[in-house]
C-alpha positions as MATLAB code, in Angstrom:
seq = 'MQRRQQNPNIRAMQALLALLGLVLASAALALTPISDDELARVQGRDGFAFNLRGFALQGPLTLRLGSADGSGLALSNFALSRSDDLAATFSDPYQLSLIKGPAGMPDRVVLSEPLNLNGRLSWQFAADLSLIDKNSAAPNFSAGAVVLQDLRSYGGSLSLAPNADPNEQGIAFGLGLRLDIGALLLRPRGRADAAAQFSLNGIHLAAATAEGRLGNSPWRLADLDRQPLLLNTISTPEAGSFLHLNLAWPTQGSAPAGSLLIDNISFKSDVGPSLDLGSSRIGSMQLQYLDVRLKAGP';
ca = [
     118.383   90.409  -39.693;
     119.006   92.855  -36.916;
     118.573   91.811  -33.236;
     116.199   93.772  -30.698;
     117.880   95.555  -27.854;
     116.628   94.813  -24.497;
     115.247   97.726  -22.540;
     117.775   98.081  -19.658;
     114.923   98.627  -17.120;
     113.861   95.155  -18.044;
     117.081   93.463  -17.763;
     117.154   94.883  -14.057;
     114.277   94.052  -13.232;
     114.183   90.190  -14.862;
     117.856   90.210  -12.603;
     115.913   91.467   -9.574;
     113.086   88.671   -9.570;
     116.045   86.090   -9.973;
     117.826   87.525   -6.867;
     114.244   87.655   -5.033;
     113.328   83.965   -6.368;
     116.395   82.519   -5.015;
     116.027   84.144   -1.502;
     112.128   82.983   -1.189;
     113.861   79.249   -2.398;
     116.890   79.841    0.759;
     114.211   80.409    3.019;
     111.610   77.806    2.530;
     114.444   75.581    2.757;
     115.300   76.575    6.288;
     111.628   76.662    7.318;
     110.505   74.519    9.825;
     106.990   73.039   10.353;
     105.317   74.295   13.533;
     102.510   72.146   14.840;
      98.620   72.855   15.566;
      99.529   72.997   19.277;
     102.549   75.182   18.979;
     100.945   77.629   16.770;
      97.656   77.378   19.273;
     100.625   78.399   22.161;
     101.428   82.310   20.247;
      99.930   85.336   21.782;
      98.696   87.940   19.905;
     101.096   90.996   20.999;
     102.559   94.259   19.508;
     106.155   94.540   18.512;
     108.545   92.119   18.218;
     108.741   88.814   19.789;
     111.810   86.484   19.189;
     113.271   83.780   21.480;
     116.535   82.600   21.928;
     116.329   78.694   21.831;
     119.755   76.795   21.711;
     121.383   80.011   22.618;
     125.589   79.318   23.221;
     128.228   81.864   22.668;
     132.058   81.180   23.661;
     135.106   82.774   22.027;
     138.530   84.842   22.843;
     135.901   87.821   23.690;
     138.082   90.236   26.198;
     136.264   93.119   28.160;
     138.832   95.577   30.018;
     138.145   97.870   32.813;
     141.239  100.302   32.988;
     143.243  102.967   32.467;
     144.692  104.298   28.753;
     147.987  102.256   29.577;
     146.125   99.355   29.435;
     146.254   98.309   33.194;
     142.900   97.437   34.894;
     140.778   94.584   35.058;
     140.214   92.110   32.311;
     137.580   89.427   31.647;
     138.188   86.599   28.215;
     137.600   83.676   27.406;
     133.777   83.909   27.660;
     131.500   81.065   28.049;
     128.058   81.906   27.888;
     124.506   79.510   27.055;
     121.058   79.182   28.026;
     119.004   76.057   28.610;
     115.138   75.830   26.671;
     111.759   75.602   28.184;
     110.779   73.403   24.826;
     107.138   74.190   26.258;
     107.181   77.701   25.887;
     109.248   78.816   23.248;
     106.649   80.230   21.208;
     103.814   81.175   23.871;
     106.974   83.083   26.245;
     109.051   85.040   24.107;
     111.176   87.899   24.749;
     109.073   91.209   23.196;
     110.954   94.171   21.767;
     108.054   97.048   21.710;
     107.891  100.804   20.710;
     105.604  102.312   23.310;
     104.421  105.561   23.144;
     105.475  107.966   25.823;
     103.161  110.599   28.188;
     101.942  113.433   26.611;
     105.412  116.004   25.946;
     107.837  112.716   26.780;
     109.503  111.223   23.880;
     108.878  107.317   22.687;
     110.587  104.385   24.288;
     111.907  101.174   23.305;
     111.097   98.367   26.246;
     112.914   94.764   25.776;
     110.513   92.481   28.397;
     111.602   89.107   29.334;
     110.032   85.890   29.569;
     108.254   85.525   32.840;
     109.760   81.825   33.022;
     107.199   80.510   35.098;
     108.240   76.988   34.856;
     111.826   77.937   35.471;
     113.498   76.195   32.787;
     115.057   79.001   30.972;
     118.650   79.123   33.248;
     121.490   80.778   31.680;
     125.261   79.379   32.490;
     128.431   81.273   32.342;
     132.296   81.363   32.977;
     135.418   84.167   32.457;
     138.813   84.072   33.151;
     139.717   87.125   35.563;
     143.066   88.480   35.144;
     144.411   91.746   36.824;
     146.964   94.245   34.774;
     149.824   96.350   35.364;
     151.787   98.153   33.133;
     154.017   99.650   35.693;
     155.497   96.041   36.850;
     157.809   93.613   36.166;
     155.194   91.111   35.713;
     152.285   92.741   34.357;
     149.794   90.145   34.092;
     148.648   88.468   36.749;
     145.689   85.601   36.650;
     143.004   85.741   39.047;
     141.551   82.836   38.416;
     137.839   82.665   36.889;
     134.457   83.734   37.619;
     131.543   81.407   37.141;
     127.773   82.098   37.137;
     125.334   78.860   37.458;
     121.491   78.879   37.030;
     120.598   82.127   36.427;
     117.107   82.331   36.018;
     115.206   85.869   35.473;
     111.680   86.142   35.632;
     109.730   89.196   33.770;
     112.422   91.508   34.131;
     112.360   94.313   31.778;
     114.879   97.240   30.039;
     113.718  100.546   28.460;
     115.526  103.104   27.039;
     114.485  106.876   25.246;
     116.170  109.959   24.994;
     116.716  111.738   28.538;
     113.332  113.924   28.590;
     115.169  117.201   29.815;
     115.951  118.972   26.264;
     118.667  120.752   28.299;
     120.744  117.249   29.190;
     121.844  115.097   26.258;
     122.017  111.267   26.872;
     120.325  107.901   27.021;
     117.509  107.319   29.960;
     117.037  103.599   31.043;
     114.563  101.927   33.227;
     115.494   98.484   34.878;
     113.396   95.868   36.446;
     115.339   92.763   37.642;
     113.882   89.883   39.341;
     116.911   86.976   39.650;
     117.440   83.922   41.064;
     120.971   82.311   40.746;
     122.008   78.997   41.950;
     125.691   79.977   42.570;
     128.223   82.614   41.960;
     131.738   81.123   42.079;
     135.227   82.762   42.365;
     137.754   80.275   41.704;
     141.321   81.030   42.007;
     142.857   77.734   40.028;
     140.484   78.219   36.723;
     137.134   77.385   36.372;
     137.149   73.582   36.115;
     138.629   73.539   39.697;
     136.464   73.560   42.449;
     138.764   72.513   45.009;
     139.454   76.086   46.248;
     136.784   78.567   45.744;
     134.350   81.241   47.205;
     130.800   80.656   47.014;
     127.682   82.869   46.931;
     125.112   80.054   46.758;
     121.361   80.447   46.124;
     121.191   84.434   45.382;
     117.756   85.967   45.349;
     116.702   89.550   44.021;
     113.236   90.813   43.923;
     110.952   93.362   44.812;
     110.674   93.498   48.574;
     106.975   93.220   50.067;
     105.263   95.564   52.643;
     106.726   93.425   55.220;
     110.141   93.550   54.040;
     110.289   89.855   52.541;
     111.321   88.709   48.790;
     108.366   89.053   46.810;
     107.386   87.888   43.398;
     107.597   90.890   41.318;
     111.035   92.395   39.375;
     112.597   95.546   41.878;
     112.240   98.689   39.648;
     115.863   99.730   40.208;
     115.140  102.512   37.393;
     111.916  103.825   35.872;
     111.564  106.090   33.156;
     109.022  108.199   34.636;
     109.858  108.294   38.069;
     113.535  107.665   38.559;
     115.254  107.371   35.422;
     119.143  106.156   34.900;
     120.590  108.309   32.645;
     124.221  107.597   30.450;
     125.930  110.241   29.091;
     129.146  112.293   28.601;
     130.147  115.245   30.334;
     133.101  117.870   29.644;
     134.348  120.324   32.680;
     137.257  122.470   32.355;
     138.719  121.154   35.242;
     138.476  117.442   34.600;
     137.684  117.389   31.002;
     135.269  114.477   29.755;
     133.893  111.645   31.414;
     131.343  108.888   31.352;
     128.697  109.488   33.594;
     125.989  107.280   35.160;
     123.332  108.908   37.172;
     120.447  107.650   39.115;
     118.236  110.660   39.467;
     116.420  111.414   42.823;
     112.494  109.875   42.486;
     110.442  112.872   41.167;
     107.285  110.831   43.322;
     107.494  109.225   46.780;
     110.603  107.381   47.471;
     112.323  104.968   45.365;
     111.054  101.270   45.100;
     112.305   98.729   47.627;
     113.868   95.391   46.959;
     114.881   92.623   48.833;
     118.081   90.003   48.529;
     119.055   86.675   50.019;
     121.581   84.754   49.774;
     121.152   80.945   51.146;
     125.101   80.461   51.908;
     128.031   82.113   51.937;
     131.366   79.928   52.141;
     135.328   79.670   51.425;
     136.375   76.403   50.496;
     140.354   75.458   50.285;
     141.973   71.936   50.200;
     145.088   73.324   51.730;
     143.796   74.751   55.297;
     140.225   74.927   56.877;
     137.032   75.902   54.904;
     134.836   78.724   56.329;
     131.124   78.674   56.198;
     129.444   82.279   56.875;
     125.630   80.806   56.678;
     123.041   82.783   55.102;
     122.525   86.680   54.567;
     119.634   88.787   53.899;
     118.357   92.355   53.270;
     114.948   92.496   53.680;
     114.508   95.970   52.174;
     117.090   98.351   50.051;
     116.281  101.132   47.839;
     118.632  103.043   45.658;
     117.687  106.984   45.863;
     120.418  108.298   44.254;
     123.632  107.130   42.350;
     125.921  109.038   40.516;
     129.029  107.222   38.888;
     131.796  108.958   37.014;
     134.118  107.015   34.619;
     137.354  109.015   33.608;
     140.342  107.194   31.213;
     144.062  107.795   32.630;
     146.556  109.698   30.667;
];
């Protein structure tokens, strides 16, 4: 009796269906039931919505800014986490959208932050700070730690698109920020030692009102239509290649105004007198033009 050989295409289809079944079964096991109340808070929007519930990141990540020989400034041993607003997990998410640009302009990607109306989405950050000098007998100098406490963002946004000028390559950005920060600390003995530190307590940044006061809306530091922030690389015969960050002059009117308030600035020491500089405020400020060029050393 001869055995009938199965068609290879049929075998491949059966294997694919089996794999799909395993994937669906695994996904079903990972699903979490959603109550009717939670579903009722979901808002219909275009784009991709997500949240960062329970987000935490900690590990030996290092960022360095310096020359080609390794000298410069380094931040390492990052610790980043966020508290959650359990009452708005579904109704106030991050929103990633693809938006059609104006006539003749490229489409753009927009990341919108939660409105955070309850102020419960709060970020914590810490990193070790070090200075590196490869030309020194002791190349590594520990400068302590940078600590950021209770950073709250309200309805900010980041947008990006290819540069609208076809004669200049690069990525154009728009950026809007409204921030409240509990404290920005520099601790020379490490992140856990608060006996000596430089403190900026109660930092508030938002759009300025007509009266030059802190408003309730994000400050538009860059705008794709009126004042884009361009990131690209440029090469010149004299200087070679470098990274270029350029905030263009506004094409309509003046640049949007922002307002900054710091509740308290202080130096604290356990071996000498402490210094309290009180509060500081900039009622109205603008970024009309910015041109930054970064080039690696030899």
